[in-house]
N, C-alpha and C positions, 0 to 999 in steps of 0.2 A: 731831312733837314734838321727836326728836332733834336736827334741827338746831336746833330754838329752845336745848337746853340747852347744843349746843356752841357757838353764838352767846354763849352769855349766859356760860359759862366761860372763852370767850376775851374776851367784855367786861370780866368780873373779873380777867384775868390783866393786860390791857392796862390797866385803872386802878390795878392794884398794883402796875405798873412803873412809871407815872407817879407812885404816891403816891412810892416808895421814891428818886425825885428829890429827896426832903430841901427843896422848898422852899413847902411847906405848903399844897399845890393849886392854887399859881398855873401851874404848867404846864398843870394839869388845865381848869384855867379859861380861858388860852389855848388848848389844841387845842377847847375845845365853844366859842368863841368865833370861832375860825378856820371851824370846820364851820357853825356857825351863818350867818356871812358870807356861805359859798358857797354854801347853801343859798338865802337870801336873794338871791342875785346871780344863781343859776340858774333862781329863778322871775320874777324882775325880765324876764331874756332871753328868756323865755318868753311872756311878755305882750307885750313888746316884738315878736317874732316873730309870735304871733299875729295881732297889729292891724297890724303893718304889710306882713308879707310875704303873696302875693308877690313878688320881688323879684327884679328881668332874669331869671335865670335858676334863681335858688334858689324853690323849691317854699316855699309858707304852710301855714298851718292852716283855717281859717274863713273864709271872706268876709263880711265886715260891712260893711253899709251900709242903706240905707231897702230894704224888699223892695218890689217894684213889684206891687199884688196882681193888677191885670188882664192877661188874655192879651195879647201883642202878635202882629202878625199881617203887620205889614211892621218888618223889619226894617233896612233902609236906612242908619238914622241911625248906624248900624252902624260903616258905611265911614268916619264923620268921627272916628272914635277909631281909634289907631295900634294897639295889643292889646287883646285882652278878657283878662280874668280866670275862669277856668274850676274850679268845688270841685266835686268828685267824691265817692264815698265811697270809701275801702280800707280794705278788713279793717274795716269799721264805725265808722272815723275819718274824717273830713273831710280832703282833701288838695287843693291849691288852688294853679294856674300860671299863670303869663303867656301867651299864644298866640295867632296869628292867627285872627283871624273876619273871615269878611266875607259881605256881602251881595250876594247876585246882584239883577238888575235886576226880577223880580218880586215881591222882597222878603224870599226866602226867607235863613237866614242860617245858614253854613257853619263849622267849626271844622275846621283844618287843620295835617298835620307830616309829614313826611318820616321815613321810617324808623319810622312811629310805631308796629310790631309790638316793636321794642325800648324804646318809652316805657314808664313807670309808669304814666301816667297812663290810657294807651288802653287797657291790660288791663283798667281797671276801670269803662271807660265799653260797658260791654253793651248789649245790647238793650233798649231804651227805659228806659237807665237814667235815675235822677234827678240832675238835677246842680243847682246854680246858678251864674248867668253874671254877673259885675260889669262894668255899664260906667258909667264917669263917676260912679262910688260908689252906682250905682242895682244894685240887686241882682234879678235876676230867675231864678224858678224852671223849670226848664227839664227837657226830656228829649234823651237822644242816641240816633242810629242813625246808624252806619254804611253810609255810600253805597258801594254795590258795582256798582251799574252804571255803563257808559261815558258813558253820554249825561250824564248826573246831576254826573258827578264831571268831565268836560271844562266845563260850567258851572260847577262852584265853582272851578276852575283859573283860567277866564277872568277870576272876580270876582275873585279874589287876586290875578293879575296887573294888573287895574286897580286894584285898591286902593292894590298896593304901588307902583304909579306915582307917587302921591303921599306914600306912609308910608316907602317903602321906603330901604334907604340906600347906598351906595356900594360895601358889601362887608361881608362878615360874616354874621352871623342871617339877616336881616330883607333880604337885598342886593334890590334893584332890580331884576327879570327884565326880558328884551328882551321887548316887546310879542307876541311871535309865538311867545313860548319855549313849546317843548311838555312836557305834563304829565310827572313822572318817573315812574320804575315803582313806587315804592316810596312814593307819595305817597298819603296816606290820609285823608279826608276825612267828617267828622260832620255829618248836618243834625242844626239846634237846632232843637227845636220848644217853644213858649212853654206853660206850664202852670200852670193856679193855683197856689196853693200852701196 
């Protein structure tokens, strides 16, 4: 309550100082219109960010799109898309990012990242974490499980190398690796399993 009283006193002092400007309240109206304009601009910017991102390396909020209600057993179609978009829950709020996803020949889907222990999203991809994956505008409810056994990590790595032969760039973040490139030591992978919404 005391904080509200202090804030109210400050507001009254500020309003009195503006009134002393002697302009009949014109200054006060300009200030309120400016503040209102900033609020509207902030709301519009938040709306644009929410509906268009994740963008490149900028995270987004919620993945929008048509939710696919059926379970997916064969994810090989994900290899026809350069990047996947993943939404996890971070502190009760949605957090969406772009990242590599790749399907192995057996149809299993994996997400990957280097130095994942430093990534914000990976800290919230706890065992069995509920997530959403967007591919070509369709949203798939999924669960994530971190892969720790070497044979499955190698399978996911080979699937990544194969996919990046098509979608990789000549340099930068998604550089095309050599076909026989070894798996880096700090490279993580998560297996994605479809769940009903």
